[in-house]
GUTI-188213 format. One record per residue (C-alpha): residue number from 1; residue in one letter; chain; x, z, y. Coordinates in nm, 3 decimals, always signed. Last residue first. Layout:
BEGIN
> pos, code, unit, X, Z, Y
> NUM, A, A, X, Z, Y $
...
END
This chain:
BEGIN
> pos, code, unit, X, Z, Y
> 156, X, A, -1.817, +0.024, -0.085 $
> 155, X, A, -1.629, -0.158, +0.197 $
> 154, X, A, -1.269, -0.253, +0.094 $
> 153, X, A, -1.010, -0.024, +0.267 $
> 152, X, A, -0.929, -0.016, +0.635 $
> 151, X, A, -0.676, -0.050, +0.898 $
> 150, X, A, -0.758, -0.319, +1.168 $
> 149, X, A, -0.579, -0.365, +1.507 $
> 148, X, A, -0.236, -0.253, +1.434 $
> 147, X, A, -0.015, -0.297, +1.748 $
> 146, X, A, +0.300, -0.482, +1.840 $
> 145, X, A, +0.384, -0.570, +1.486 $
> 144, X, A, +0.729, -0.714, +1.460 $
> 143, X, A, +0.786, -1.029, +1.263 $
> 142, X, A, +1.108, -1.099, +1.082 $
> 141, X, A, +1.249, -1.401, +0.895 $
> 140, X, A, +1.517, -1.345, +0.622 $
> 139, X, A, +1.794, -1.519, +0.456 $
> 138, X, A, +1.962, -1.612, +0.118 $
> 137, X, A, +1.897, -1.269, -0.049 $
> 136, X, A, +2.044, -1.293, -0.402 $
> 135, X, A, +2.294, -1.021, -0.367 $
> 134, X, A, +2.159, -0.773, -0.114 $
> 133, X, A, +2.370, -0.801, +0.216 $
> 132, X, A, +2.062, -0.935, +0.409 $
> 131, X, A, +1.871, -0.627, +0.328 $
> 130, X, A, +2.080, -0.325, +0.399 $
> 129, X, A, +2.353, -0.400, +0.670 $
> 128, X, A, +2.202, -0.701, +0.863 $
> 127, X, A, +1.828, -0.636, +0.822 $
> 126, X, A, +1.846, -0.255, +0.834 $
> 125, X, A, +2.091, -0.269, +1.129 $
> 124, X, A, +1.853, -0.504, +1.320 $
> 123, X, A, +1.559, -0.273, +1.265 $
> 122, X, A, +1.768, +0.030, +1.386 $
> 121, X, A, +1.851, -0.157, +1.705 $
> 120, X, A, +1.483, -0.262, +1.733 $
> 119, X, A, +1.363, +0.103, +1.715 $
> 118, X, A, +1.323, +0.398, +1.469 $
> 117, X, A, +1.240, +0.157, +1.179 $
> 116, X, A, +0.952, +0.080, +0.951 $
> 115, X, A, +0.924, -0.160, +0.684 $
> 114, X, A, +0.677, -0.417, +0.533 $
> 113, X, A, +0.821, -0.673, +0.286 $
> 112, X, A, +0.740, -1.029, +0.180 $
> 111, X, A, +0.919, -1.177, -0.109 $
> 110, X, A, +0.987, -1.529, -0.224 $
> 109, X, A, +0.907, -1.655, +0.124 $
> 108, X, A, +0.779, -2.005, +0.192 $
> 107, X, A, +0.448, -2.003, +0.037 $
> 106, X, A, +0.332, -1.777, -0.265 $
> 105, X, A, +0.406, -1.408, -0.268 $
> 104, X, A, +0.583, -1.141, -0.447 $
> 103, X, A, +0.501, -0.825, -0.227 $
> 102, X, A, +0.705, -0.540, -0.114 $
> 101, X, A, +0.575, -0.235, +0.076 $
> 100, X, A, +0.709, +0.078, +0.265 $
> 99, X, A, +1.070, -0.033, +0.306 $
> 98, X, A, +1.218, +0.240, +0.541 $
> 97, X, A, +1.347, +0.434, +0.242 $
> 96, X, A, +1.585, +0.150, +0.122 $
> 95, X, A, +1.648, +0.220, -0.256 $
> 94, X, A, +1.336, +0.029, -0.351 $
> 93, X, A, +1.477, -0.279, -0.181 $
> 92, X, A, +1.769, -0.285, -0.420 $
> 91, X, A, +1.541, -0.279, -0.720 $
> 90, X, A, +1.326, -0.572, -0.558 $
> 89, X, A, +1.639, -0.778, -0.522 $
> 88, X, A, +1.744, -0.730, -0.872 $
> 87, X, A, +1.387, -0.802, -1.012 $
> 86, X, A, +1.373, -1.113, -0.781 $
> 85, X, A, +1.716, -1.267, -0.867 $
> 84, X, A, +1.573, -1.517, -1.118 $
> 83, X, A, +1.367, -1.669, -0.829 $
> 82, X, A, +1.679, -1.830, -0.701 $
> 81, X, A, +1.881, -1.792, -0.362 $
> 80, X, A, +1.595, -1.575, -0.233 $
> 79, X, A, +1.412, -1.612, +0.091 $
> 78, X, A, +1.277, -1.289, +0.223 $
> 77, X, A, +0.989, -1.270, +0.477 $
> 76, X, A, +1.010, -0.938, +0.687 $
> 75, X, A, +0.708, -0.759, +0.826 $
> 74, X, A, +0.810, -0.504, +1.102 $
> 73, X, A, +0.686, -0.174, +1.230 $
> 72, X, A, +0.899, -0.026, +1.507 $
> 71, X, A, +0.827, +0.329, +1.642 $
> 70, X, A, +0.970, +0.534, +1.368 $
> 69, X, A, +1.009, +0.875, +1.556 $
> 68, X, A, +0.855, +1.113, +1.303 $
> 67, X, A, +0.533, +1.115, +1.498 $
> 66, X, A, +0.535, +0.725, +1.482 $
> 65, X, A, +0.547, +0.747, +1.101 $
> 64, X, A, +0.185, +0.887, +1.083 $
> 63, X, A, +0.187, +1.001, +0.730 $
> 62, X, A, -0.112, +0.937, +0.524 $
> 61, X, A, -0.214, +1.199, +0.273 $
> 60, X, A, -0.284, +1.098, -0.076 $
> 59, X, A, -0.555, +1.070, -0.341 $
> 58, X, A, -0.540, +0.991, -0.716 $
> 57, X, A, -0.633, +0.659, -0.860 $
> 56, X, A, -0.971, +0.492, -0.819 $
> 55, X, A, -1.114, +0.185, -0.985 $
> 54, X, A, -0.884, +0.252, -1.291 $
> 53, X, A, -1.172, +0.263, -1.535 $
> 52, X, A, -1.059, +0.621, -1.632 $
> 51, X, A, -1.028, +0.725, -1.264 $
> 50, X, A, -1.402, +0.608, -1.204 $
> 49, X, A, -1.514, +0.795, -1.522 $
> 48, X, A, -1.329, +1.108, -1.416 $
> 47, X, A, -1.489, +1.087, -1.072 $
> 46, X, A, -1.825, +1.039, -1.239 $
> 45, X, A, -1.786, +1.346, -1.462 $
> 44, X, A, -1.659, +1.545, -1.160 $
> 43, X, A, -1.969, +1.447, -0.953 $
> 42, X, A, -2.197, +1.537, -1.250 $
> 41, X, A, -2.037, +1.880, -1.264 $
> 40, X, A, -2.086, +1.922, -0.896 $
> 39, X, A, -2.452, +1.881, -0.959 $
> 38, X, A, -2.665, +1.589, -0.809 $
> 37, X, A, -2.833, +1.530, -0.478 $
> 36, X, A, -2.586, +1.309, -0.306 $
> 35, X, A, -2.535, +1.523, -0.001 $
> 34, X, A, -2.529, +1.855, -0.207 $
> 33, X, A, -2.291, +1.705, -0.464 $
> 32, X, A, -2.066, +1.590, -0.175 $
> 31, X, A, -2.049, +1.932, -0.043 $
> 30, X, A, -1.991, +2.064, -0.385 $
> 29, X, A, -1.696, +1.835, -0.440 $
> 28, X, A, -1.532, +1.959, -0.124 $
> 27, X, A, -1.427, +1.673, +0.125 $
> 26, X, A, -1.049, +1.653, +0.105 $
> 25, X, A, -1.045, +1.277, +0.048 $
> 24, X, A, -1.212, +1.228, +0.379 $
> 23, X, A, -1.387, +0.910, +0.472 $
> 22, X, A, -1.283, +0.737, +0.149 $
> 21, X, A, -1.401, +1.046, -0.031 $
> 20, X, A, -1.751, +1.039, +0.107 $
> 19, X, A, -1.768, +0.661, +0.061 $
> 18, X, A, -1.671, +0.695, -0.306 $
> 17, X, A, -1.939, +0.967, -0.380 $
> 16, X, A, -2.207, +0.751, -0.205 $
> 15, X, A, -2.107, +0.445, -0.397 $
> 14, X, A, -2.093, +0.618, -0.746 $
> 13, X, A, -2.445, +0.746, -0.666 $
> 12, X, A, -2.553, +0.375, -0.578 $
> 11, X, A, -2.418, +0.247, -0.902 $
> 10, X, A, -2.080, +0.103, -0.986 $
> 9, X, A, -1.989, -0.184, -1.206 $
> 8, X, A, -1.647, -0.245, -1.344 $
> 7, X, A, -1.464, -0.578, -1.367 $
> 6, X, A, -1.191, -0.661, -1.612 $
> 5, X, A, -0.938, -0.911, -1.482 $
> 4, X, A, -0.871, -1.185, -1.714 $
> 3, X, A, -0.493, -1.225, -1.816 $
> 2, X, A, -0.363, -1.567, -1.722 $
> 1, X, A, -0.251, -1.789, -2.036 $
END
């Protein structure tokens, strides 16, 4: 039986806090407190409650891969010989640093990954030498992103 997803309700103050941190996770708590109209301690308590509920988790910096020379972003659909190979294939994909995301999907592909490469030659190398040689991978289909048009989180 499918596991029922728990929902968590947030109020207007939580929304204000989340919006401020989503815009800039480095915003000082006291600045948020002044803008929201409650104490810094209350902000901390609410953030702990939101973390405990698993609505939020940590914070991170976003690395611009193009500045490091990775100019090609691709999405690759992976066909597996059999679904039983999924765990081994995912373990092998985790060892490839250029693989940024891996999704188990419905539809034609067994797995769908997002990866970065220095250029098309590097992408071809990753596909032929690192991904298609993984035991259990039958074949791949690649889509190269020409330009990302939308990059956002859910609206709070």
